[in-house]
KOLTI-127248 format. One record per atom (N, C-alpha, C): residue in three letters; y, z negated, x. Coordinates in steps of 0.001 Angstrom, whole numbers, plus 500000, padded with zeros to 6 digits. Layout:
residues N
ALAYZX ...
//
This chain:
residues 325
MET498810500000500849 MET500000500000500000 MET501240500000500885 LEU502157500922500640 LEU503367501050501446 LEU504573500447500749 LEU504699500675499449 LEU505904500269498728 LEU505750498878498154 MET506739498046498444 MET506764496687497923 MET508050496480497152 LEU507959495704496067 LEU509152495404495302 LEU509999494383496040 GLY511228494181495519 GLY512098493192496119 GLY511692491789495714 ASP512634490870495761 ASP512359489473495438 ASP512381489259493924 VAL511431488474493450 VAL511415488037492057 VAL511939486605492031 VAL513073486393491385 VAL513753485095491423 VAL513810484504490024 TYR513232483307489884 TYR513279482589488615 TYR514453481601488598 ASN514911481283487408 ASN515926480254487219 ASN515265478892487427 GLY515705478169488458 GLY515088476890488777 GLY515321475824487728 ASN516344475994486956 ASN516646474994485925 ASN515960475270484601 ASP515595476537484399 ASP514963476888483129 ASP514043478081483357 THR512767477813483558 THR511807478889483861 THR511505479752482643 ARG512035479382481490 ARG511829480210480305 ARG512697481454480328 VAL513722481442481192 VAL514630482584481299 VAL513942483695482085 ALA514154484928481684 ALA513561486074482390 ALA514019486094483840 PRO513139486457484775 PRO513506486451486196 PRO514405487618486564 ASP515074487472487715 ASP515807488576488326 ASP514906489235489357 ILE515015490555489489 ILE514291491288490534 ILE515334491962491404 ILE515378491556492678 ILE516447491972493580 ILE515893492939494623 PHE516556494077494761 PHE516170495081495758 PHE517147495052496927 GLY516749495727498017 GLY517574495756499213 GLY518732496725499109 ALA519549496726500181 ALA520752497553500194 ALA520424499049500136 ASP519245499442500629 ASP518867500860500616 ASP518589501375499205 ASP518424500471498258 ASP517998500862496911 ASP519092500662495867 GLU520347500780496286 GLU521454500564495352 GLU521460501588494218 THR520908502763494488 THR520895503807493456 THR519685503715492535 PHE518808502753492799 PHE517648502558491929 PHE518085501671490765 GLN518183502243489577 GLN518691501536488397 GLN517688501638487250 PRO516586500890487320 PRO515549501027486286 PRO515954500461484931 LEU517036499680484878 LEU517427499065483604 LEU518388499940482807 MET518718501108483327 MET519612502004482591 MET518928502577481352 ASP517609502645481390 ASP516835503142480251 ASP516557501970479309 ASP516900502116478054 ASP516772501017477093 ASP515610501248476115 SER514704502175476445 SER513605502480475533 SER512498501431475667 GLU511491501539474787 GLU510386500589474825 GLU509498500773476051 LEU509677501870476772 LEU508886502119477972 LEU509622501695479232 SER510762501036479095 SER511570500622480242 SER511393499132480500 PRO511769498656481705 PRO511708497222481999 PRO512557496384481056 CYS513595496992480483 CYS514453496244479552 CYS513647495669478392 TYR512619496395477971 TYR511806495942476838 TYR511156494600477150 TYR510630494455478367 TYR509966493211478742 TYR510975492095478992 LEU512112492431479601 LEU513110491409479901 LEU513816490915478643 ARG514065491818477722 ARG514771491451476497 ARG513910490550475607 ASP512614490783475640 ASP511702490016474792 ASP510837489097475654 TRP511457488456476663 TRP510701487658477643 TRP510133486399477010 THR508886486090477362 THR508270484865476881 THR507303484353477938 VAL507397483079478255 VAL506496482499479247 VAL505120482228478656 ALA504982482387477353 ALA503689482157476706 ALA502692483262477045 ASP503195484419477475 ASP502326485549477836 ASP502166485592479353 PRO501029485146479898 PRO500864485091481361 PRO500780486465482022 THR500606487529481225 THR500502488874481806 THR501837489601481846 ARG502880488993481277 ARG504145489706481128 ARG504764490059482485 LEU504760489110483439 LEU505353489383484744 LEU504607490509485451 LEU503271490487485404 LEU502488491547486038 LEU502809492897485419 LYS502887492967484102 LYS503197494231483432 LYS504585494727483846 LEU505526493796483946 LEU506886494166484346 LEU506901494732485759 ILE506216494052486678 ILE506206494495488077 ILE505509495848488215 LEU504391496031487513 LEU503689497319487587 LEU504555498445487047 LEU505295498183485982 LEU506171499198485414 LEU507294499550486385 ILE507945498528486939 ILE509037498784487875 ILE508516499477489129 ARG507338499084489574 ARG506781499716490775 ARG506509501202490534 GLY506006501537489357 GLY505785502943489030 GLY507080503736489045 LEU508144503155488488 LEU509457503810488513 LEU509979503925489940 TYR509702502889490745 TYR510167502897492130 TYR509438503962492950 LEU508159504161492677 LEU507422505235493348 LEU508055506592493060 GLN508413506830491809 GLN509072508088491436 GLN510425508220492125 TYR511163507124492166 TYR512481507119492800 TYR512382507457494293 GLN511424506843494979 GLN511279507106496414 GLN510753508514496676 ARG509872509000495834 ARG509372510365496014 ARG510522511363495907 LYS511422511121494961 LYS512569512005494816 LYS513452511958496055 LYS513620510778496653 LYS514409510655497877 LYS513780511426499031 VAL512446511352499122 VAL511758512095500186 VAL511906513596499957 GLU511829514029498713 GLU511970515453498402 GLU513353515974498763 GLU514337515084498824 GLU515700515492499163 GLU515938515589500663 VAL514978515128501473 VAL515114515240502926 VAL515032516708503314 SER515962517143504135 SER516059518570504452 SER515159519005505603 ASP514536518068506310 ASP513715518412507469 ASP512521519272507058 GLU512311520373507771 GLU511258521325507415 GLU509863520726507592 ARG509700519913508640 ARG508362519353508867 ARG507982518393507748 VAL508914517539507336 VAL508636516607506252 VAL508314517367504970 ARG509066518436504707 ARG508818519248503512 ARG507430519893503568 PHE507049520347504765 PHE505735520970504912 PHE504620519946504683 GLU504768518744505276 GLU503754517706505085 GLU503596517387503602 MET504701517264502890 MET504637516969501463 MET503911518056500698 SER504134519297501079 SER503521520413500351 SER502011520458500520 THR501479519832501597 THR500034519862501854 THR499302518628501318 MET500050517614500875 MET499419516344500515 MET499310516117499011 ALA499527517134498217 ALA499546516949496764 ALA498215516418496225 ALA497100516756496884 ALA495786516381496360 ALA495313515004496839 ILE496061514360497718 ILE495631513064498252 ILE495820511976497195 GLN494754511286496868 GLN494805510223495874 GLN495456508970496466 GLY496303508317495672 GLY496928507070496110 GLY498057507256497101 LEU498595508457497207 LEU499669508734498164 LEU500962508028497750 GLU501589507358498701 GLU502893506742498486 GLU503837507224499576 MET505135507225499278 MET506112507677500258 MET507447506999499998 CYS508234506896501051 CYS509568506316500899 CYS510429506706502092 VAL511729506498501938 VAL512704506722503005 VAL513388505395503287 THR513446505006504553 THR514129503774504941 THR515190504086505983 THR516309503395505900 THR517399503568506858 THR517187502629508032 ILE517144503188509254 ILE516958502396510463 ILE518307502009511058 SER519195502960511152 SER520545502732511657 SER521407503881511151 GLU522671503872511517 GLU523562504934511060 GLU523084506287511592 GLY522809507194510687 GLY522343508525511062 GLY520867508602511388 MET520150507480511296 MET518732507443511642 MET517931506906510465 GLU516956507683510017 GLU516089507279508914 GLU514633507463509309 GLU513751506884508509 GLU512309507100508656 GLU511739507542507319 VAL510961508611507357 VAL510212509035506175 VAL508795508516506344 ASN508362507689505403 ASN507071507009505497 ASN506100507527504443 PHE504888507807504880 PHE503798508163503974 PHE502674507144504159 ALA501966506848503102 ALA500803505955503181 ALA499769506401502160 PHE498502506357502564 PHE497428506723501643 PHE496132506062502106 PRO495240505723501150 PRO493958505099501516 PRO493027506109502165 LEU492259505631503126 LEU491246506450503780 LEU489905506200503101 VAL489198507254502778 VAL487937507145502046 VAL486784507216503041 LEU486013506121503119 LEU484902506028504060 LEU483601505917503293 GLU482607506708503686 GLU481275506637503084 GLU480461505589503838 MET480025504546503114 MET479289503458503735 MET477933503285503067 GLU476992502669503802 GLU475680502376503235 GLU475814501300502165 ASN475110501481501072 ASN475113500499499994 ASN474081499409500313 PRO474526498151500538 PRO473571497099500913 PRO472601496738499790 HIS472879497166498545 HIS472025496814497412 HIS471096497954496986 SER471176499084497679 SER470419500251497219 SER468917500061497360 ALA468474499216498288 ALA467034499036498514 ALA466375498210497415 THR467177497462496664 THR466607496576495654 THR466840497047494226 ASN467578498142494056 ASN467792498649492703 ASN467959500158492759 SER468359500732491645 SER468440502188491546 SER469821502735491903 GLN470672501932492519 GLN472007502395492868 GLN471947503418493991 SER473064504143494151 SER473165505151495207 SER473033504506496578 SER472538505273497540 SER472346504743498886 SER473652504622499663 SER474742505151499115 SER476033505062499793 SER477119504677498797 ILE478159504052499315 ILE479315503674498517 ILE480567504111499266 THR481674504215498558 THR482932504575499191 THR483783503333499381 CYS484443503264500513 CYS485330502154500839 CYS486728502721501056 SER487718502180500360 SER489090502665500507 SER490046501506500777 ASP489544500456501457 ASP490371499285501747 ASP491362499539502884 ILE491072500503503751 ILE491932500772504900 ILE492880501914504564 SER494155501721504861 SER495164502755504604 SER495803503190505917 LEU496295504410505913 LEU497034504940507057 LEU498504505045506677 GLN499355504450507505 GLN500797504573507351 GLN501333505512508427 VAL502151506454508008 VAL502679507482508906 VAL504196507494508814 LYS504855507455509969 LYS506314507439509998 LYS506840508653510767 PHE507766509362510129 PHE508468510470510769 PHE509922510060510972 PRO510335509762512198 PRO511755509463512430 PRO512604510704512176 VAL513693510532511453 VAL514580511641511104 VAL515995511271511534 ARG516554512057512431 ARG517921511828512894 ARG518773513057512566 GLY519826512822511854 GLY520686513930511474 GLY519985514956510617 GLY518994514504509827 GLY518281515410508934 GLY517131516152509581 GLN516851515887510875 GLN515784516589511577 GLN514839515575512222 SER513521515831512103 SER512530514909512646 SER512155515206514086 GLY512437516420514554 GLY512056516782515911 GLY510564517033516010 GLY510072517303517220 GLY508643517581517412 GLY507880516323517760 GLY506635516528518169 GLY505804515413518574 GLY505039514787517424 ALA504100513916517805 ALA503260513255516811 ALA504044512161516094 PRO503743511919514832 PRO504397510830514105 PRO503843509481514560 GLN504481508416514117 GLN503988507064514392 GLN502912506715513366 LEU501770506242513856 LEU500620505962512987 LEU500259504483513049 LYS499848503951511911 LYS499415502555511851 LYS498368502388510769 LEU497280501722511119 LEU496252501401510142 LEU496544500039509520 VAL496326499940508226 VAL496591498696507498 VAL495357498352506679 ALA494958497076506716 ALA493800496612505951 ALA494085495217505424 PRO493399494813504353 PRO493593493455503824 PRO493279492399504879 GLU493988491289504836 GLU493797490220505810 GLU492355489736505828 GLY491737489666504656 GLY490366489183504587 GLY489357490082505284 MET489735491332505547 MET488818492267506188 MET488725492033507698 ARG489681491294508259 ARG489732491106509708 ARG488532490324510241 ASP487867489562509369 ASP486701488810509832 ASP485503489703510109 VAL485508490896509561 VAL484393491811509791 VAL484828493052510558 PHE486123493415510435 PHE486611494616511124 PHE488118494519511285 ASP488595494586512518 ASP490022494455512803 ASP490597495829513141 VAL491470496335512281 VAL492028497677512493 VAL492909497733513734 ASP493392496576514201 ASP494224496576515410 ASP493424496963516651 ASP492091496854516574 ASP491236497207517711 ASP490867498693517721 VAL491250499427516692 VAL490862500835516584 VAL491749501698517473 LYS491114502513518274 LYS491836503507519066 LYS491905504792518243 LEU493105505128517789 LEU493260506289516910 LEU492984507587517663 PRO492381508564517000 PRO492182509872517638 PRO493519510489518047 VAL493479511242519118 VAL494699511909519605 VAL495198512888518547 TRP496514512915518368 TRP497129513836517404 TRP497372515174518107 PRO496553516200517815 PRO496740517493518481 PRO498068518143518085 GLU498589518937518950 GLU499843519640518667 GLU499652520595517484 HIS500672520694516663 HIS500701521578515493 HIS499699521163514408 MET499273519925514415 MET498364519461513361 MET499167518752512274 CYS498729518898511027 CYS499386518196509923 CYS498503517035509476 LEU499042516189508616 LEU498336514987508179 LEU497023515309507476 VAL497040516328506635 VAL495835516673505884 VAL494702517085506820 GLU495027517689507945 GLU494013518069508929 GLU493569516869509759 TYR494472515946510001 TYR494168514773510821 TYR493324513758510059 LYS493519513669508762 LYS492865512658507928 LYS491335512679508039 PRO490636513819507918 PRO489164513790508016 PRO488664513310509377 THR489368513697510452 THR488971513257511785 THR489072511744511907 LEU490163511189511401 LEU490352509742511442 LEU489311509026510590 GLU489009509565509412 GLU488025508922508536 GLU486645508881509176 LEU486251509948509883 LEU484955509950510566 LEU484922508900511678 THR486028508788512428 THR486109507791513495 THR485992506376512932 LEU486739506114511872 LEU486703504791511254 LEU485349504498510621 GLN484772505497510015 GLN483491505317509342 GLN482441504798510310 GLN482401505376511512 GLN481436504959512521 GLN481730503540512991 GLN483008503230513204 GLN483364501909513711 GLN483140500822512660 VAL483399501123511398 VAL483152500144510339 VAL481649499901510192 ARG480851500954510315 ARG479397500786510251 ARG478902499887511381 GLU479451500091512589 GLU479064499250513719 GLU479476497802513473 ALA480658497614512866 ALA481124496258512582 ALA480233495575511556 ARG479822496330510534 ARG478931495756509520 ARG477571495415510140 ALA477100496262511059 ALA475830495972511740 ALA475963494733512615 SER477169494509513149 SER477408493349513997 SER477227492049513227 VAL477480492056511924 VAL477274490853511107 VAL475803490442511162 ARG474920491419511039 ARG473480491124511109 ARG473094490609512490 LEU473647491205513538 LEU473331490769514900 LEU473858489358515157 ARG475040489050514614 ARG475584487699514785 ARG474708486674514060 ARG474223487052512890 ARG473347486138512163 ARG472068485862512957 ASN471474486905513512 ASN470255486727514299 ASN470504485808515488 PHE471664485974516106 PHE471988485140517267 PHE472164483675516860 VAL472929483429515796 VAL473164482057515344 VAL471841481382514996 GLU470964482099514306 GLU469675481514513946 GLU468808481267515172 ALA469011482081516233 ALA468239481881517465 ALA468683480640518223 LEU469869480131517928 LEU470357478919518599 LEU469625477670518118 PHE469148477679516863 PHE468620476465516246 PHE467420475877516985 PRO466427476684517420 PRO465282476084518117 PRO465662475355519404 PHE466784475749520008 PHE467198475120521261 PHE468145473940521036 PHE469124474123520152 PHE470168473116519966 PHE469938472215518756 GLY469097472621517824 GLY468940471882516582 GLY469705472545515457 HIS469530472041514265 HIS470171472638513097 HIS471679472384513119 PRO472455473325512613 PRO473921473226512717 PRO474510472274511683 LEU475704471782512014 LEU476478471028511032 LEU477214471968510098 GLU477673473093510643 GLU478476474019509844 GLU478313475431510386 VAL478172476409509479 VAL478031477815509861 VAL478791478676508860 ASP479505479671509379 ASP480110480691508516 ASP478988481626508091 THR478497481450506863 THR477350482234506408 THR477744483553505752 LEU479038483895505808 LEU479469485176505260 LEU479507486234506353 TYR480214485924507453 TYR480337486877508559 TYR479750486357509862 TYR479305485094509881 TYR478708484497511068 TYR479628484608512284 ARG480891484223512050 ARG481875484212513140 ARG481959482844513820 LYS481515481774513128 LYS481633480428513690 LYS480380479615513364 ALA480063478710514292 ALA478962477774514069 ALA479217476523514893 SER478923475360514322 SER479073474073515018 SER477740473341514958 ILE477252472912516130 ILE475938472276516231 ILE476075470944516955 LEU475468469908516396 LEU475416468597517040 LEU474148468538517877 THR474318468303519171 THR473166468289520061 THR473307467143521048 SER472289466925521850 SER472339465839522826 SER471486466193524035 PHE471933465679525188 PHE471166465769526431 PHE471110464360526999 GLY469925463777527040 GLY469813462386527452 GLY470460461492526401 VAL471369460646526877 VAL472059459746525948 VAL473416460291525538 PHE473766461489525995 PHE475080462077525684 PHE474953462978524459 THR475652462616523401 THR475641463397522158 THR476999464061521971 PHE476999465339521638 PHE478254466082521524 PHE478061467282520602 LEU479192467847520194 LEU479196469049519368 LEU479444470277520229 VAL478811471378519864 VAL479106472675520476 VAL479662473573519375 HIS480897474023519557 HIS481553474898518575 HIS481515476336519099 PHE480767477202518427 PHE480645478601518825 PHE481609479469518006 VAL482220480449518672 VAL483045481461518016 VAL482521482825518456 LEU482104483636517483 LEU481530484949517787 LEU482547486039517474 PRO482837486918518426 PRO483827487984518190 PRO483291489072517276 ILE484203489844516709 ILE483812490960515856 ILE482982491964516644 GLN483297492121517938 GLN482620493125518764 GLN481307492615519364 PHE480780491525518838 PHE479484491009519291 PHE478401492067519061 PRO477453492253519989 PRO477246491522521245 PRO477944492129522452 LYS478729493191522225 LYS479433493806523356 LYS480304492769524054 ILE480969491933523269 ILE481756490817523801 ILE481016489534523466 GLN480793488689524472 GLN479976487490524281 GLN480713486403523518 PRO479972485495522891 PRO480607484378522180 PRO481327483446523149 SER482272482697522622 SER482910481618523371 SER482544480306522691 PHE482610479203523434 PHE482289477916522816 PHE482991476786523554 THR483129475661522869 THR483712474453523439 THR482802473269523113 PHE482904472211523940 PHE482208470961523673 PHE483187469980523040 GLN482671469151522170 GLN483457468053521591 GLN482606466789521639 SER483064465826522398 SER482291464595522553 SER482287463785521261 SER481141463155520984 SER481063462224519856 SER481120460774520330 GLN481347460591521658 GLN481337459247522244 GLN482626458912522991 HIS483494459886523201 HIS484723459656523977 HIS485925460101523152 PHE486942459235523071 PHE488114459493522242 PHE489385459177523015 ASP490460459918522697 ASP491723459648523370 ASP492437458467522719 ALA493659458194523194 ALA494404457027522719 ALA494729457112521234 ARG494747458321520694 ARG495050458491519276 ARG493793458546518407 GLY492640458336519033 GLY491393458321518288 GLY490762459675518080 LYS491291460707518750 LYS490736462044518609 LYS489659462274519660 PRO488560462946519297 PRO487482463195520272 PRO487946464122521386 LEU487449463875522583 LEU487800464717523726 LEU487073466057523630 VAL487787467112524000 VAL487271468475523873 VAL487326469155525237 SER486334469973525530 SER486255470674526815 SER487143471910526832 ARG487108472601527950 ARG487762473905528042 ARG486956474927527244 LEU487490476133527120 LEU486786477221526441 LEU485854477900527440 TYR484590477984527079 TYR483591478587527971 TYR483336480039527581 GLN483546480933528550 GLN483239482357528385 GLN482634482952529656 ASP482343482084530623 ASP481947482537531960 ASP480479482255532258 TYR479635482400531289 TYR478212482126531466 TYR477437483448531505 PRO476188483442531974 PRO475395484680532043 PRO475242485316530668 TRP475417486641530638 TRP475366487344529343 TRP475079488819529535 SER474273489361528632 SER474067490802528553 SER473881491182527090 PRO474617492178526601 PRO474449492599525197 PRO473100493232524927 ARG472348493517525979 ARG471039494158525814 ARG469907493143525632 TRP470208491869525841 TRP469176490850525672 TRP468816490671524199 GLU467606490223523956 GLU467223489797522623 GLU467969488515522278 ALA468109488244520985 ALA468865487061520549 ALA468269485781521120 SER466948485709521230 SER466303484505521755 SER466653484267523216 GLU466747485350523994 GLU467115485191525403 GLU468581484804525544 MET469452485381524684 MET470862484980524705 MET470978483473524487 ALA470243482974523476 ALA470298481548523155 ALA469733480706524295 GLN468640481170524902 GLN468028480442526015 GLN468992480331527193 ARG469674481433527535 ARG470607481422528668 ARG471785480473528391 ILE472281480489527169 ILE473387479594526827 ILE472922478142526874 PHE471725477876526374 PHE471189476518526393 PHE471073476004527827 ASP470563476833528744 ASP470443476436530146 ASP471811476152530749 PHE472792476990530395 PHE474152476789530911 PHE474744475484530374 VAL474559475240529080 VAL475095474029528457 VAL474443472784529052 ALA473136472853529354 ALA472431471706529916 ALA473058471248531224 GLU473552472179532024 GLU474206471836533284 GLU475669471461533074 GLU476365472245532266 GLU477812472071532128 GLU478158470806531340 CYS477301470373530421 CYS477631469200529614 CYS477699467936530463 LEU476953467911531581 LEU477012466745532466 LEU478386466645533128 ALA478931467816533521 ALA480278467817534095 ALA481304467424533045 PHE481086467858531803 PHE482010467488530726 PHE481949465989530465 LYS480738465416530505 LYS480589463970530292 LYS481316463194531384 ARG481191463659532648 ARG481878462982533753 ARG483388463057533586 SER483885464242533160 SER485335464391532992 SER485841463500531863 CYS485031463322530816 CYS485422462411529735 CYS485529460980530253 GLY484533460598531085 GLY484580459255531652 GLY485777459052532567 ASP486112460102533353 ASP487272460006534250 ASP488565459856533474 ILE488684460598532377 ILE489889460516531551 ILE490075459117530976 LEU488973458544530495 LEU489049457207529915 LEU489328456137530962 SER488777456323532171 SER488990455328533231 SER490435455313533728 GLN491171456418533520 GLN492554456506533973 GLN493545455923532965 ARG493068455580531785 ARG493969455039530766 ARG494369453609531067 
//
């Protein structure tokens, strides 16, 4: 999603009063309340009632639809030939949004955004009659064409991938290396190449969830059953373990790129506390033997051997800290 509405401001003294919706300085010519018909925002504001919990949503969706039309008209008024050409090729793209923003005097940006359609394996297809693949459109591409004096100039536009915050636990778009933008290519030609690149990387990320689960479960025979595990994406696990008379927690954090990038972990003593009563915690460990080609059981075994040695040094450091108080 590229276009966002302005601020919705309620009357703090009387929430029964219809809210104000405030837009920025770039949108002074956007006047959605000039229309007084039943299909205009005036209809909802004039007959405002807090008893209807859907009224605000309906109002915002209506204004947003009008705002999309308003911004599209502004983009159509841009005289730059490249922007006009891009618009002429994107008519069939579903969910396309566009807007013009002022950067500085004489400098504007023409922005396009649209969802990328990725074909993914259906995790439920093996147990029912559903299709073996599903489409994912959670990731969007934002494209910016800087326009100075009515001309965008040559070169590739500015590109940015956008995804919901909740998706970062399984796939982080900031880690994606975008395909090179070939000279004389338009957005419609670039889109399929980008979708294929993302499709492969998202599939690898989804497969990584299974690999992380196998690894976490492989830790249990060595360290014991966990106190807490992220059972959705298997990004975190905390296990209470002991060596001799020293009992402590091991907090594991697994990266999205697992097993290519190894997990990190810290120790937390259950027997040593600082002056404020907080348990002492070790440094972050990432410097232990590791290979992404090992089986999950060997990964767990190597970490267990490393922890068996390193926890003694951590216990000594805890004792030293307490003796200095």
